[in-house]
Structures are given as structure tokens and as C-alpha cells.
VOROTOR-659645 format. One record per residue (C-alpha): x, y, z. Coordinates in steps of 0.2 Angstrom, whole numbers, plus 5000, padded with zeros to 4 digits. Last residue first. Layout:
<sites>
XYZ
...
</sites>
This chain:
<sites>
479250245019
479750115032
478750055046
478849875041
480249805030
481249705043
479549655050
478849595034
480449485031
480249415049
478449375047
478849295030
480149185038
481949215033
482849065025
481849005011
482849114999
481749124984
479949154988
478649075000
479949065014
480249245012
481749355005
481049384987
479249394993
479649535005
480049654990
478349634982
477449664999
478449815004
478249884986
476349854988
476249945004
477350094997
476250124982
477150264973
476250214957
477850194947
478550094961
477049984962
477249954943
479049904946
478649784960
477249704948
478549694934
479849614946
478649484952
478249444933
480049434929
480449314943
478949204939
479449194920
481249154925
480749014937
482049034951
483748944952
484848954967
486649014964
488248924969
489249014981
491149024977
492549064989
494149174985
495649154996
496148984989
496149054971
495748914959
494048914966
493348834981
491448784984
489948834995
488248774991
487048914996
485548865006
486248935023
486549095014
488349155014
489449305019
488549345036
488449505046
488449515065
487549625077
486249675064
485649845058
483949885050
483450025061
484850075072
485749975085
485950065102
486850225105
488450175114
489650325117
491550305117
492350455126
493850555121
495250615132
495050495146
493850355141
494850315126
496650395127
497150515113
498650505101
497650495085
498150315084
497350285102
495650355096
495750255080
496150095090
494650115102
493450155088
493949995079
493949895095
492149955098
491749905080
492149725083
493149655068
492549505058
493749355056
494449295040
493749385024
493849235012
493349344998
491649304990
491149254972
489349234968
489049124952
487849144938
489049144924
490749074920
491649174932
493549174935
494049324924
492749444930
492949374948
494749434947
494249614943
493049614958
494249544969
495549674964
494249804967
493949744985
495749744989
495949924982
494549984994
495249895009
494249755018
493149745033
491949615040
490849685054
490449665072
489249735084
489549675102
489749845111
488249915101
487950075090
489650155092
489750345093
491450425096
491150575108
492150665103
493450795102
492950865085
494450785077
493950615085
492150635078
492750675061
493950525061
492550415068
491350465053
492750435040
493050255047
491150215049
490750215031
489850355022
491050375007
492250225008
493750235021
493750045024
492549945014
491249845023
490949665018
491049575001
489949494987
490449484969
489149434957
489349364939
488249374924
489149304909
488249374893
487549244882
485949254891
484549154898
485449054912
486449214917
484849304920
484549184935
486049244944
485849424939
484049434945
484449344962
485849464965
484849614962
483449554974
484849524987
485449704984
483649764987
483549665003
485149715010
484749905008
483049885014
483549805030
483649635039
484449535024
484749355026
486349385016
486149545005
487049635019
488649545014
488649664999
488449664980
489549724965
488749644949
489949604936
489249594918
490349504905
490349464887
489249614882
488149584867
487149744865
485449664871
486249574885
487249724892
485649824890
484649704900
485949704914
485949894914
484049914916
483849774928
485249844940
484450014940
482849914943
483449834959
484749954967
484050114960
482150094959
482149984975
483150114986
482150264980
480550174984
481050125001
481850285007
481550275026
482550125029
483750185016
484550315028
484950185041
485750065028
486750185018
487050085002
486250164986
486950074971
488050104956
489449974955
488949884940
490649834931
490149804913
491349714901
491249724881
490649904881
489749954864
490150144866
488650224856
487350084857
487750054876
487650234880
486050254871
485350104880
485750184897
485050354892
483350274887
483250164902
483550304915
483650194930
485550194929
485550384931
486650494920
488150604917
489150504905
491150514905
492150434890
493950404894
495250344880
496750284890
498350364885
498150514897
498150394912
498650494927
497950664922
496450594911
496050474925
496050614939
494950734928
493750594925
493650544943
493350724949
492050774935
491050624938
491050654957
490550834954
489050784943
488350644953
487350524942
488850424936
489250324921
491050314916
491650224900
493450164899
494050134881
495350014873
495749954890
497549984896
497749874912
498250024922
496550104918
495649954926
496449994942
496050174942
494250144936
493950014949
494550134962
493250264956
491850134956
492250074974
492250244982
490950324971
491250424955
491150274943
489350224949
489250124933
490950064926
490950024907
492449934899
492949934881
494249804879
496149804875
496649734892
495249664902
495249474901
497049454897
497549574911
496449484923
497249314918
499049384919
498549464936
497949294943
497849364961
498749324977
497749404991
498749525002
498849465020
497549565029
497149745033
496349795050
497949865058
498749945043
497050015037
496850095054
498350195050
500050205058
500750385057
502050415044
503950415043
504450475026
505550625031
506650495042
507050405026
506550245017
506650264998
507750114993
506550054980
506349894989
505849995005
504550094995
503749934989
503749865007
502750005015
503350165022
504150175039
503050195054
502850315068
502650305087
502250445100
502550395118
501350315130
502350145132
500750045133
500350115116
501950055109
501649885115
499849885108
500549945091
501849805091
500449675093
499349755080
500749755068
501049565070
499149535067
499249655052
500749575043
502449655045
503249685028
503749875032
504449835049
505349995054
504150045067
504850205074
504650245093
504850425099
505450515115
506450365123
507050405141
508150255141
507350155156
505550205152
505550175133
506650015137
505349935148
503849975137
504749905121
505449755130
504249635121
505049685105
506549585109
508249635114
509449785114
510049785096
511449915097
511750065086
513450085078
512750075060
511949905066
512649835082
512449655089
511849625106
510249535100
510249495082
510249305083
508749315095
507549385081
506149475089
506949645086
507249795096
508549935091
509450065100
509650255104
509450335087
509550525089
508250625079
508250805076
509150785059
510050935053
511750845050
510750715041
511850555038
511550485055
509650485054
509750415036
510850275042
509650235056
508150225043
509150115031
509649995045
507849985051
507149955034
508449825031
508149725047
508349775065
506549805068
505749925081
506850075082
506950175098
507250355095
507850495107
507350665100
508850775098
510350845108
511950895101
513650805099
512750655092
512350765077
514150745071
514050555069
513650535051
514750685046
516250625056
516050445050
516050515032
517650615034
518450475043
518050355028
518750475015
520250515026
520750335028
520550275010
521850385001
523150385015
522950205020
523050145002
524550254999
525350185014
525050005009
525650034991
527150134997
527649995009
527649864996
528549974983
529850024997
530349845002
531449804987
532449964990
532350094975
534050174972
534250084955
532550024950
533249974932
533350164930
532150204916
531250044912
531249994930
530450164935
529050134921
528749964927
528650014945
527450154941
526350034931
526249914946
525950054959
524550124948
523649954945
523749904964
523250084970
521850094958
521149924962
521249964981
520450134978
519050064968
518649934982
518650074995
517350164985
516250014983
516349985002
515750165006
516150345005
514450445006
515150615011
516750585001
515750594985
516150464971
516550514953
518350574958
519050394961
518350344944
519650204940
520350294925
520550454935
521550364948
522550284935
523050444927
523550514944
524650364947
525550384930
525750574932
526450554949
527550404947
528650464933
529250624940
529150544957
530650434953
531750584953
531350614971
531650434976
533350434967
533850584977
533350514993
534350354989
535850454985
535650555001
535450415013
533850425022
534050475041
533050365053
531250315053
531850135052
532750155035
531350065026
530050175036
530850335029
530850265011
529050215012
528650395020
529450465004
528250364992
526650395004
526950585004
527350584986
525650514982
524650594996
524850764990
524050734973
522650634982
522250784992
522250904977
521050784968
519850774982
519850964984
519550984965
518150854966
517350954980
517551114970
516751034954
515250974965
515051144973
515051224955
513751104949
512651134965
512751324961
512251304943
</sites>
């Protein structure tokens, strides 16, 4: 109610202003016609009488062209165009009316032209002056001095918002941009001072307090360079929202955020066949195992956007299942959601689920994945990662699922630990099951996921908040990284591309050194590595490698329709031999015979088994000393 009254009052003031400007412009036109001297009485009398017609006509035209729909505070070019149209039409109609009444007697020929020019100035000038005063009022007081990186649309919107806010505590001092054609130009009255390489110099010379990165479309490599320049300046820096917010016109000073490690380690977005993905998943019943985990939950979110006929969630952690179901029901109330609290190793429960819900597509994300922990949990790792996969895969075949997507890991390549070995066995089983079933069994392999539960990024964040030290196992250790949404998009793409038996791998470009990750996370928190927070090297943990791999040497690599997605052809194993080996391994798990479990698991990654890459001694060594 209050805002409505304020709007009504502001329109009343604007109307009153324009009502005064009409006769003022008309009489001033007479005054100019007579060289600012005395206006002859007959002429002046005719001028006053003409206003009887001119005033109502002009006011009616102003309303017709919407001069009072705009707000002076935000007067801009469209408002000026409206004023020009209203003045031209109003003056034309007024002259016709006066001509019809008096044949323009007492109206010199130059007066209408002068009147139109003056009226345009009297209407547009105060509006633009009012906005300029409002936008620049804060410059009369102090505020944080801001250097804006990027003189594009994002930077222009950000500066405009700073100037517009009377209460803003920020004062834009200048832009930097790597485009030479912009140097020396002004945007909203703020000068482009040079290239981004000048950031440290300008921060010192201009006493800059804050740097804002207005480059929402910058790729990760470019952003890393800018962050490095900002860090050398030793002042805080913030970033505007991503490109989608920019396109929606949502860039404002209130939306500035800290640069995240995901910004620096991400890659160019992978172009996906969304039409194919939608055609493959929309309208189908889809099961996600491990639905409460980092990957499983994000898969559920993205699948829900594709409008499946049913989304079935299988999760053994009660709270995680509760949380993801609640989120899905709130965000996607139109998607039927069926939560099941259970374990993928529970054959009876899994078969009951398939019989009741009849999923068409299965995304098998349920797995134990923590490398050091699983080194001492051999039996649990084998039961969950190997036989949980076997149980769900068999149910998918029995109940006629069209697609089964196994979510694997780069640690399954030449595995040096329990986690990688169990995931490799799951890969082997699904690759070969594809030859025996109408269900398409597809494997998706990728590296570390930023921000997933138990990953290094949340650990580093906790250690930084606690004041350090940040623990890194080895100065040379490297890992491939991808974001959770990116990983899930790859998984869904694989469900469309696969014909059965393949392994799909994202072209993950260069691996990231974990010491660099730790260093950047400390700096992004506003601390200095080695001075504020120490980085402590603890040595490789059991089962860890310095570098991970994405393919086995024996896997034949190929390209797919998507240049960013690679294909590894599977290697065939005699189906009876494979199942016999798995039966022996399952029996050893049932009898809790760790020695036989080690022996059975070693066969799959030995020169006498499937991979013919890791020698038997190395495979035994990788699994030795575990319980």
C-alpha cells in the first residue's frame, strides 16, 4: 500500500512538472522569437489564448505515449524516445487545432519550431539530470574503492548498480580489460585503465580496496590467471554470478560471491546431446541406487528435470534417503518418487523392488569409495562393490530393463587398492554380462568429483577453518577432477550413446596437483600458505598412487559422437569362468575367509586373470596386509 501511494505521488509530481513546462516552453518560444525582448501585446494575447487548446491536447498525448509509466530515477534512452514522439505528435495536433480556430493568427512561423525544441529540452532535461544526480550522489562520500576486471556487459551492469544505489558502500574507480580497443574509453563515466596485467600496479597506485571479477563467461584457465593477478595485489576480490545470471539481467553488487575452487578447476562445458538424453529418459521409470550419495542425489535432480514416469530411490542410509526424497518432492512435485531403504547386497529386497516398480533404466551409483578406509575393510568392500553390483545387474536382466549404467572410477585402472580392484571387478562383470543379456550394460568411468562426500575439497575446507595445517599426502600427487553436475551429465549421456559393454570416459584434460589445490583453497580463503596456514605433507597412504589413469593399456580407445567423450572397448572373458570365480569369491565372503577373498580378488587384476597388466606379485602386494 505504501509503495503504491509513493508511486502515485511520484507520477503526480511528474504530471505537475510537465503541466508547467508546456506553457513555459510556449511562452519562451515567443520570447526567443523577439530576441529576448518585449513581446507585442496582441501577439502575447494570442499566445495565451492558444494555450487553451494546446494544454489539453499536449497532456492527452503525453498520457497516450506513456510518459508517466516510467520512473525518473531510471530514465534512459527509451524514455527519451517516448518524449520525442509525444512532443512531435502533440505539437502537430496543437498546431492543427490552433489553425482550425484562428488560422494561426498571431503565431509567428518560428514559434512552433522553437516551442518543440524547448518542450523537448524542458521535459527530457530534468528527467536525465535527476537520474544523473541519483546515480552519482554517493561519489560525494567515501566508500570502498573498486577496480572492475572486465569492461563487458557484466562490468557495465555491475557499475550501473553501484552508481544507482544511494546506500552503496562501493565506489568504482576504473576498469581493466584485455581488449585494447576498450582502453581509454568510459563506461557509465568510469574509465578503462588498461589490460588485466596492470591489476597489481593499479591496486597500489589507486589505493584500491576491492577487486571485482566481472567476467562471467571466463574459462577456468583465464580465471586462474586473473585470480593469480588478484592474489599478487593482496586485496580482497569477488566475482559476479555466472553467465546464466548475467543473461537474465541479474548482476548486482549484492550478488558478488567469492571465487570457488570449482571455478578454477572446472573446464569448458561439455556439449551434450540433450535431445537424445531426453528421448532416452523422459517418460520412463528410472532407478538410482545410492540415491542419497553425492553422485546419486545429483543424478536424481537432473533426471527429475527430464520428467520420468517414476523416479525410484534405493539407499541404505536412512537420513540420506529422507533428505533426497524431501528435496525432490519440494522441487519436482509432479515427478512420482518412490524411496526404498535397503542394501544392494540384499537380493530379496532388490528383486522385490524390481518386481513392484519395473524400472526401465538403472543408474548404479551405490558403492563404497573411500580408498584408505577400504584397505582395512576388504570383505565389506567386496560385498558392496562387487556383489551389490551383481545383485542389481541380475535383477535388471531378469525384469527386462533396457539400460544398466554402472558408475565406476579411474581407480579401477591398474588398481593399487581394494576400492579400485572391487570397482574393476564390477566393470568386468557388467562388460561381459552385456553379451549375455538384452539389457544394455554400460560403464561410465571418471576421476575425482569436487565437493563429494569424503573427498579432499571438504576436508581442506575444514582444515582451513580450523586454522590448519592442510594435509597433503605427497608434493607430486595428482588427480583428475570434475564437478558433480558434469559427472552426472556424462552418466546420462552414456545411457544414450551406449550399445552395451562399453566404458565411456570423459576427456578430463590435465590432472591437477593436490598441492596446487591446497594452495589455492588457502588463498581463496584470504590466507597466505606457509604464513597463515601451513601445508603439511604426510606421505602416501595405503593403496594410494601418485597419478591415476583413465584407461588400461589393453583397452582399445575410440571416439564417440561427442568429441569430449572417449570410448574404451571391453575385453571378453569366458562367462562361465567369470561366474565360477565370482561364486568362489562370494563363498569366501560368506565364510569370512579373508585369505581366500584376497586370492579370489587378485585373479581379476593379475597376469593369469583378466587385465594382463599388473603382475600377480603386484596384485597380491596391493591387497596384502588388509583385513
